N, CA, C and O atoms as CSV, one atom per row, in Angstrom:
chain,resi,resn,atom,element,x,y,z
A,1,LEU,N,N,0.759,-1.441,0.091
A,1,LEU,CA,C,-0.223,-0.036,0.045
A,1,LEU,C,C,0.953,1.318,0.157
A,1,LEU,O,O,0.642,2.393,-0.355
A,2,LEU,N,N,1.879,1.206,0.642
A,2,LEU,CA,C,2.989,2.190,0.848
A,2,LEU,C,C,3.197,2.649,-0.242
A,2,LEU,O,O,2.910,3.817,-0.505
A,3,LEU,N,N,3.754,1.804,-1.129
A,3,LEU,CA,C,4.302,2.226,-2.675
A,3,LEU,C,C,3.398,2.826,-3.421
A,3,LEU,O,O,3.633,3.921,-3.932
A,4,PHE,N,N,2.370,2.258,-3.563
A,4,PHE,CA,C,0.892,2.606,-3.968
A,4,PHE,C,C,0.648,4.241,-3.981
A,4,PHE,O,O,0.210,4.860,-4.950
A,5,PHE,N,N,1.004,4.788,-2.765
A,5,PHE,CA,C,0.861,6.033,-2.450
A,5,PHE,C,C,2.301,6.859,-3.049
A,5,PHE,O,O,2.250,7.918,-3.674
A,6,LEU,N,N,3.260,6.301,-2.789
A,6,LEU,CA,C,4.244,6.833,-2.860
A,6,LEU,C,C,4.124,7.173,-4.862
A,6,LEU,O,O,4.244,8.252,-5.443
A,7,ASP,N,N,3.936,6.208,-5.272
A,7,ASP,CA,C,3.731,6.160,-6.677
A,7,ASP,C,C,3.028,7.289,-7.033
A,7,ASP,O,O,3.546,7.932,-7.946
A,8,THR,N,N,1.683,7.851,-6.439
A,8,THR,CA,C,0.859,8.836,-6.437
A,8,THR,C,C,2.015,10.384,-6.479
A,8,THR,O,O,2.338,11.276,-7.264
A,9,ASP,N,N,2.252,10.006,-5.316
A,9,ASP,CA,C,3.265,11.385,-4.713
A,9,ASP,C,C,4.055,11.857,-5.497
A,9,ASP,O,O,4.184,13.066,-5.693
A,10,ARG,N,N,4.922,10.645,-6.256
A,10,ARG,CA,C,5.793,11.228,-7.372
A,10,ARG,C,C,5.103,11.156,-8.835
A,10,ARG,O,O,5.724,10.870,-9.859
A,11,ALA,N,N,4.028,11.393,-8.787
A,11,ALA,CA,C,3.096,11.769,-10.064
A,11,ALA,C,C,2.925,13.217,-9.786
A,11,ALA,O,O,3.106,14.084,-10.641
A,12,LEU,N,N,2.611,13.422,-8.705
A,12,LEU,CA,C,2.299,14.970,-8.238
A,12,LEU,C,C,3.569,15.742,-8.349
A,12,LEU,O,O,3.560,16.947,-8.601
A,13,VAL,N,N,4.629,15.080,-8.169
A,13,VAL,CA,C,6.101,15.844,-8.067
A,13,VAL,C,C,6.651,16.293,-9.722
A,13,VAL,O,O,7.330,17.265,-10.053
A,14,LEU,N,N,6.090,15.224,-10.544
A,14,LEU,CA,C,6.592,15.541,-11.603
A,14,LEU,C,C,5.633,16.449,-12.260
A,14,LEU,O,O,6.188,17.277,-12.983
A,15,LEU,N,N,4.093,16.539,-12.198
A,15,LEU,CA,C,3.493,17.555,-12.739
A,15,LEU,C,C,3.736,18.845,-12.235
A,15,LEU,O,O,3.664,19.848,-12.944
A,16,GLU,N,N,4.103,18.865,-10.703
A,16,GLU,CA,C,4.489,20.007,-10.368
A,16,GLU,C,C,5.949,20.784,-11.010
A,16,GLU,O,O,6.274,21.958,-11.189
A,17,GLU,N,N,6.600,19.466,-11.235
A,17,GLU,CA,C,7.873,20.181,-11.728
A,17,GLU,C,C,7.606,20.715,-13.528
A,17,GLU,O,O,7.903,21.788,-14.054
A,18,TYR,N,N,7.071,19.727,-14.011
A,18,TYR,CA,C,6.204,20.349,-15.341
A,18,TYR,C,C,5.897,21.795,-15.505
A,18,TYR,O,O,6.419,22.500,-16.369
A,19,CYS,N,N,4.722,22.339,-14.330
A,19,CYS,CA,C,4.177,23.012,-14.595
A,19,CYS,C,C,5.157,24.143,-14.125
A,19,CYS,O,O,4.780,25.272,-14.439
A,20,LYS,N,N,6.129,24.081,-13.558
A,20,LYS,CA,C,7.381,25.328,-13.397
A,20,LYS,C,C,8.112,25.606,-14.909
A,20,LYS,O,O,8.978,26.466,-15.076
A,21,LYS,N,N,7.755,24.989,-15.644
A,21,LYS,CA,C,8.357,25.136,-17.019
A,21,LYS,C,C,7.589,25.661,-17.944
A,21,LYS,O,O,8.025,25.909,-19.068
A,22,LEU,N,N,6.135,25.933,-17.520
A,22,LEU,CA,C,4.836,26.570,-18.431
A,22,LEU,C,C,5.419,28.215,-17.807
A,22,LEU,O,O,5.359,28.609,-16.643
A,23,ARG,N,N,5.890,28.839,-18.833
A,23,ARG,CA,C,5.724,30.323,-18.550
A,23,ARG,C,C,5.287,31.219,-19.606
A,23,ARG,O,O,4.970,32.405,-19.511
A,24,LYS,N,N,5.320,30.453,-20.645
A,24,LYS,CA,C,5.056,31.171,-22.113
A,24,LYS,C,C,3.153,31.773,-21.784
A,24,LYS,O,O,2.237,31.064,-21.368
A,25,PRO,N,N,3.100,33.066,-22.104
A,25,PRO,CA,C,1.325,33.378,-21.771
A,25,PRO,C,C,0.476,32.056,-22.619
A,25,PRO,O,O,-0.506,31.746,-21.943
A,26,GLU,N,N,0.581,31.221,-23.872
A,26,GLU,CA,C,0.045,30.520,-24.245
A,26,GLU,C,C,-0.016,29.451,-23.846
A,26,GLU,O,O,-0.879,28.659,-24.224
A,27,GLU,N,N,0.925,29.165,-22.953
A,27,GLU,CA,C,0.660,27.659,-21.888
A,27,GLU,C,C,0.050,27.779,-20.614
A,27,GLU,O,O,0.012,26.876,-19.778
A,28,GLN,N,N,-0.463,29.008,-20.476
A,28,GLN,CA,C,-1.219,29.260,-19.076
A,28,GLN,C,C,-2.342,28.602,-18.814
A,28,GLN,O,O,-2.695,28.092,-17.751
A,29,GLN,N,N,-2.902,28.641,-19.873
A,29,GLN,CA,C,-4.389,27.298,-19.946
A,29,GLN,C,C,-4.128,25.803,-19.237
A,29,GLN,O,O,-4.816,25.176,-18.431
A,30,LEU,N,N,-2.723,25.466,-19.933
A,30,LEU,CA,C,-2.697,24.139,-19.276
A,30,LEU,C,C,-1.780,24.040,-18.322
A,30,LEU,O,O,-1.430,22.951,-17.865
A,31,LYS,N,N,-1.275,25.250,-17.908
A,31,LYS,CA,C,-1.020,25.197,-16.374
A,31,LYS,C,C,-1.849,25.026,-15.281
A,31,LYS,O,O,-1.611,24.516,-14.186
A,32,LYS,N,N,-3.247,25.715,-15.902
A,32,LYS,CA,C,-4.026,26.086,-14.705
A,32,LYS,C,C,-5.127,24.631,-14.647
A,32,LYS,O,O,-5.731,24.168,-13.680
A,33,ALA,N,N,-5.090,24.192,-16.005
A,33,ALA,CA,C,-5.789,22.642,-15.889
A,33,ALA,C,C,-4.701,21.796,-15.155
A,33,ALA,O,O,-5.070,21.150,-14.174
A,34,ILE,N,N,-3.726,21.755,-15.442
A,34,ILE,CA,C,-2.853,20.852,-14.647
A,34,ILE,C,C,-3.018,21.283,-13.059
A,34,ILE,O,O,-3.281,20.302,-12.363
A,35,ARG,N,N,-2.945,22.250,-12.490
A,35,ARG,CA,C,-3.041,22.407,-11.344
A,35,ARG,C,C,-4.345,21.807,-10.961
A,35,ARG,O,O,-4.172,20.840,-10.219
A,36,LYS,N,N,-5.449,22.030,-11.190
A,36,LYS,CA,C,-6.627,21.565,-10.942
A,36,LYS,C,C,-6.788,20.004,-10.838
A,36,LYS,O,O,-7.365,19.298,-10.011
A,37,VAL,N,N,-6.014,19.701,-12.064
A,37,VAL,CA,C,-6.109,18.087,-11.517
A,37,VAL,C,C,-5.136,17.679,-10.747
A,37,VAL,O,O,-5.385,16.502,-10.486
A,38,MET,N,N,-3.937,18.077,-10.121
A,38,MET,CA,C,-3.576,18.241,-9.146
A,38,MET,C,C,-4.097,18.208,-7.890
A,38,MET,O,O,-3.955,17.309,-7.061
A,39,GLY,N,N,-4.884,19.516,-7.750
A,39,GLY,CA,C,-5.734,19.387,-6.944
A,39,GLY,C,C,-6.902,18.460,-6.547
A,39,GLY,O,O,-7.329,18.377,-5.396
A,40,ILE,N,N,-7.312,17.869,-7.454
A,40,ILE,CA,C,-8.051,16.239,-7.340
A,40,ILE,C,C,-7.668,15.286,-6.619
A,40,ILE,O,O,-8.307,14.612,-5.811
A,41,PHE,N,N,-5.938,15.209,-7.120
A,41,PHE,CA,C,-5.418,14.100,-7.015
A,41,PHE,C,C,-5.150,14.468,-5.490
A,41,PHE,O,O,-5.338,13.499,-4.755
A,42,LYS,N,N,-4.820,15.444,-4.937
A,42,LYS,CA,C,-4.739,15.363,-3.910
A,42,LYS,C,C,-5.414,15.394,-2.595
A,42,LYS,O,O,-4.895,15.489,-1.483
A,43,SER,N,N,-7.188,15.256,-3.051
A,43,SER,CA,C,-8.241,15.211,-2.606
A,43,SER,C,C,-8.625,14.173,-1.569
A,43,SER,O,O,-8.451,13.050,-2.042
A,44,SER,N,N,-9.080,14.142,-0.333
A,44,SER,CA,C,-9.465,13.123,0.217
A,44,SER,C,C,-10.491,12.084,-0.837
A,44,SER,O,O,-10.201,10.923,-1.126
A,45,LEU,N,N,-11.555,12.716,-1.239
A,45,LEU,CA,C,-12.167,11.963,-2.244
A,45,LEU,C,C,-11.725,11.074,-3.100
A,45,LEU,O,O,-11.980,9.872,-3.180
A,46,PHE,N,N,-10.801,11.983,-3.961
A,46,PHE,CA,C,-9.742,10.830,-4.821
A,46,PHE,C,C,-9.076,10.142,-4.298
A,46,PHE,O,O,-8.901,9.108,-4.942
A,47,GLN,N,N,-8.525,10.185,-3.307
A,47,GLN,CA,C,-7.785,9.258,-2.221
A,47,GLN,C,C,-8.635,7.883,-1.802
A,47,GLN,O,O,-8.233,6.745,-1.559
A,48,ALA,N,N,-9.580,8.290,-1.814
A,48,ALA,CA,C,-10.188,7.129,-1.108
A,48,ALA,C,C,-10.876,6.354,-2.251
A,48,ALA,O,O,-11.157,5.171,-2.061
A,49,LEU,N,N,-11.149,6.911,-3.356
A,49,LEU,CA,C,-11.525,6.586,-4.742
A,49,LEU,C,C,-10.351,5.425,-5.178
A,49,LEU,O,O,-10.567,4.291,-5.607
A,50,LEU,N,N,-9.290,5.959,-4.974
A,50,LEU,CA,C,-8.114,5.298,-5.605
A,50,LEU,C,C,-7.792,4.214,-4.813
A,50,LEU,O,O,-7.349,3.185,-5.325
A,51,GLY,N,N,-8.018,4.361,-3.239
A,51,GLY,CA,C,-7.857,3.014,-2.519
A,51,GLY,C,C,-8.851,2.075,-2.652
A,51,GLY,O,O,-8.713,0.872,-2.431
A,52,SER,N,N,-9.823,2.611,-3.003
A,52,SER,CA,C,-11.567,1.490,-3.432
A,52,SER,C,C,-10.845,0.777,-5.153
A,52,SER,O,O,-11.041,-0.360,-5.584
A,53,PHE,N,N,-10.209,1.635,-5.668
A,53,PHE,CA,C,-9.860,0.944,-6.925
A,53,PHE,C,C,-8.660,-0.112,-6.445
A,53,PHE,O,O,-8.877,-1.301,-6.675
A,54,LYS,N,N,-7.842,0.124,-6.020
A,54,LYS,CA,C,-6.613,-0.807,-5.797
A,54,LYS,C,C,-7.263,-2.010,-5.158
A,54,LYS,O,O,-7.089,-3.146,-5.598
A,55,LYS,N,N,-8.141,-1.691,-3.939
A,55,LYS,CA,C,-8.502,-2.947,-3.335
A,55,LYS,C,C,-9.314,-3.821,-4.856
A,55,LYS,O,O,-9.068,-5.007,-5.079
A,56,LYS,N,N,-10.119,-3.119,-5.624
A,56,LYS,CA,C,-11.007,-3.952,-6.407
A,56,LYS,C,C,-9.741,-4.758,-7.462
A,56,LYS,O,O,-9.686,-5.949,-7.766
A,57,ALA,N,N,-9.045,-3.928,-7.759
A,57,ALA,CA,C,-8.242,-4.409,-8.649
A,57,ALA,C,C,-7.054,-5.738,-8.213
A,57,ALA,O,O,-6.411,-6.486,-8.949
A,58,THR,N,N,-7.101,-5.649,-7.003
A,58,THR,CA,C,-6.301,-6.760,-6.123
A,58,THR,C,C,-6.968,-8.110,-6.396
A,58,THR,O,O,-6.630,-9.215,-6.819
A,59,ARG,N,N,-8.118,-7.476,-5.938
A,59,ARG,CA,C,-9.061,-9.047,-5.722
A,59,ARG,C,C,-9.378,-9.360,-7.080
A,59,ARG,O,O,-9.882,-10.457,-7.316
A,60,HIS,N,N,-9.154,-8.551,-8.008
A,60,HIS,CA,C,-9.067,-9.329,-9.126
A,60,HIS,C,C,-8.097,-9.561,-10.019
A,60,HIS,O,O,-8.308,-9.742,-11.218
A,61,GLY,N,N,-6.901,-9.566,-9.434
A,61,GLY,CA,C,-5.636,-9.577,-9.986
A,61,GLY,C,C,-5.187,-8.720,-11.440
A,61,GLY,O,O,-4.196,-9.001,-12.113
A,62,THR,N,N,-6.038,-7.760,-11.702
A,62,THR,CA,C,-5.923,-7.181,-12.893
A,62,THR,C,C,-4.826,-6.075,-13.182
A,62,THR,O,O,-4.473,-5.793,-14.327
A,63,THR,N,N,-4.325,-5.483,-12.058
A,63,THR,CA,C,-3.663,-4.523,-11.913
A,63,THR,C,C,-2.664,-4.272,-11.056
A,63,THR,O,O,-2.962,-4.105,-9.873
A,64,SER,N,N,-1.114,-4.183,-11.522
A,64,SER,CA,C,-0.178,-4.371,-10.299
A,64,SER,C,C,-0.435,-2.759,-9.606
A,64,SER,O,O,-1.157,-1.870,-10.056
A,65,HIS,N,N,0.383,-2.740,-8.423
A,65,HIS,CA,C,0.081,-1.553,-7.369
A,65,HIS,C,C,0.954,-0.631,-8.152
A,65,HIS,O,O,0.435,0.482,-8.074
A,66,THR,N,N,2.168,-0.574,-8.957
A,66,THR,CA,C,2.946,0.297,-9.886
A,66,THR,C,C,1.839,1.330,-10.740
A,66,THR,O,O,1.687,2.552,-10.730
A,67,SER,N,N,1.115,0.150,-11.519
A,67,SER,CA,C,0.301,0.985,-12.580
A,67,SER,C,C,-0.919,1.639,-12.155
A,67,SER,O,O,-1.374,2.434,-12.977
A,68,LEU,N,N,-1.633,1.486,-10.951
A,68,LEU,CA,C,-2.699,2.035,-10.480
A,68,LEU,C,C,-2.906,3.404,-10.930
A,68,LEU,O,O,-3.789,3.841,-11.668
A,69,PRO,N,N,-2.075,3.922,-10.438
A,69,PRO,CA,C,-2.219,6.073,-10.602
A,69,PRO,C,C,-2.723,6.027,-12.231
A,69,PRO,O,O,-3.794,6.421,-12.693
A,70,VAL,N,N,-1.413,5.321,-13.026
A,70,VAL,CA,C,-1.774,5.703,-14.333
A,70,VAL,C,C,-2.829,4.979,-15.016
A,70,VAL,O,O,-3.245,5.587,-16.002
A,71,ALA,N,N,-3.499,3.643,-14.744
A,71,ALA,CA,C,-4.821,3.226,-14.863
A,71,ALA,C,C,-6.045,4.037,-14.525
A,71,ALA,O,O,-6.971,4.413,-15.244
A,72,LEU,N,N,-5.772,4.235,-13.048
A,72,LEU,CA,C,-7.126,5.431,-13.023
A,72,LEU,C,C,-7.365,6.739,-13.520
A,72,LEU,O,O,-8.450,7.258,-13.783
A,73,ALA,N,N,-5.925,7.331,-13.643
A,73,ALA,CA,C,-6.125,8.576,-14.944
A,73,ALA,C,C,-6.532,8.436,-15.783
A,73,ALA,O,O,-7.473,9.040,-16.297
A,74,CYS,N,N,-5.803,7.414,-16.236
A,74,CYS,CA,C,-6.540,6.984,-17.738
A,74,CYS,C,C,-8.034,6.614,-17.906
A,74,CYS,O,O,-8.777,6.835,-18.862
A,75,ASP,N,N,-8.287,5.976,-16.696
A,75,ASP,CA,C,-9.849,5.558,-16.617
A,75,ASP,C,C,-10.581,6.850,-16.527
A,75,ASP,O,O,-11.727,6.734,-16.962
A,76,VAL,N,N,-10.268,8.134,-16.070
A,76,VAL,CA,C,-11.142,9.256,-15.528
A,76,VAL,C,C,-10.662,10.296,-16.854
A,76,VAL,O,O,-11.467,10.745,-17.670
A,77,LEU,N,N,-9.723,10.466,-16.865
A,77,LEU,CA,C,-9.488,11.094,-18.134
A,77,LEU,C,C,-9.609,10.654,-19.532
A,77,LEU,O,O,-9.363,11.397,-20.483
A,78,GLY,N,N,-10.038,9.283,-19.651
A,78,GLY,CA,C,-10.451,8.687,-20.787
A,78,GLY,C,C,-9.325,8.662,-22.096
A,78,GLY,O,O,-9.345,8.959,-23.291
A,79,CYS,N,N,-8.237,8.062,-21.006
A,79,CYS,CA,C,-7.201,7.826,-22.343
A,79,CYS,C,C,-7.375,6.659,-23.180
A,79,CYS,O,O,-7.860,5.665,-22.640
A,80,PRO,N,N,-6.991,6.595,-24.695
A,80,PRO,CA,C,-7.406,5.658,-25.266
A,80,PRO,C,C,-6.706,4.403,-24.783
A,80,PRO,O,O,-5.629,4.464,-24.191
A,81,LYS,N,N,-7.408,3.125,-25.074
A,81,LYS,CA,C,-6.841,1.837,-24.985
A,81,LYS,C,C,-6.158,1.542,-25.690
A,81,LYS,O,O,-6.047,2.136,-26.762
A,82,ASP,N,N,-5.271,0.274,-25.284
A,82,ASP,CA,C,-4.574,-0.020,-26.275
A,82,ASP,C,C,-5.321,-1.417,-27.017
A,82,ASP,O,O,-4.827,-1.918,-28.028
């Protein structure tokens, strides 16, 4: 479980680092959207949903803990399936 949350924390750190690089006026809308997503990721509701998703995936043996944040983000954001 600890590795699961560390992976999520690492994703937030990477997003924050990326936001710092967005300085051009035309990048500010993207920066605002990324910050909004980061706020959602940090929310207690999202963390609870993440925990629930992990339990469900573990029961079904469908997803490893290291890919959960990516899988959930793709599920929420509508990433294309392979």
